C-alpha positions, -999 to 999 in steps of 0.1 A, spaced: 0 0 0 12 35 -8 3 65 15 4 103 13 8 123 45 0 160 47 10 179 79 16 212 96 31 220 130 21 249 152 26 275 166 34 293 134 61 319 131 60 340 99 95 355 105 115 322 106 108 285 108 104 275 145 125 245 157 95 221 156 89 229 119 126 224 111 127 191 128 94 179 111 108 188 77 141 171 85 123 139 94 105 136 61 134 149 40 157 122 54 131 94 55 131 67 28 101 83 10 94 86 -27 82 122 -28 85 151 -4 71 187 -8 80 211 19 62 245 21 57 274 45 21 264 55 20 227 47 41 197 38 34 164 20 53 132 16 45 99 -2 58 64 -1 53 28 9 31 24 40 58 12 63 81 41 55 54 67 58 41 54 91 77 52 105 82 88 94 49 99 109 59 83 142 93 102 142 76 134 130 52 134 159 77 125 186 105 148 174 83 179 166 65 177 199 98 174 217 110 204 198 81 226 210 52 220 187 19 225 205 -2 211 177 5 188 148 -22 185 122 -19 156 98 -39 137 72 -30 103 58 -45 90 26 -41 57 8 -31 66 -28 -25 32 -43 -14 -4 -39 22 -14 -39 30 -35 -69 59 -58 -75 79 -62 -106 67 -97 -112 31 -88 -107 34 -59 -132 50 -82 -157 22 -107 -155 -5 -81 -163 
């Protein structure tokens, strides 16, 4: 299964990225994910379910430890994982 996670951390600071936001972005940028999009008001990442869920766990733990008072996230199933053999048989 493939998942997409969208998340934001609070409190916001429009002058510079707060430590919790930097940590959250670092988690997804260094995780074994297929696609990561980091923005000032929201972030997304996609990948295999295990990798996304591992990243979400680290994201929550590390951003809360770094001062986040709220983490909003949404996880969507975006497809099924396919293997090379299964694709070749279709």
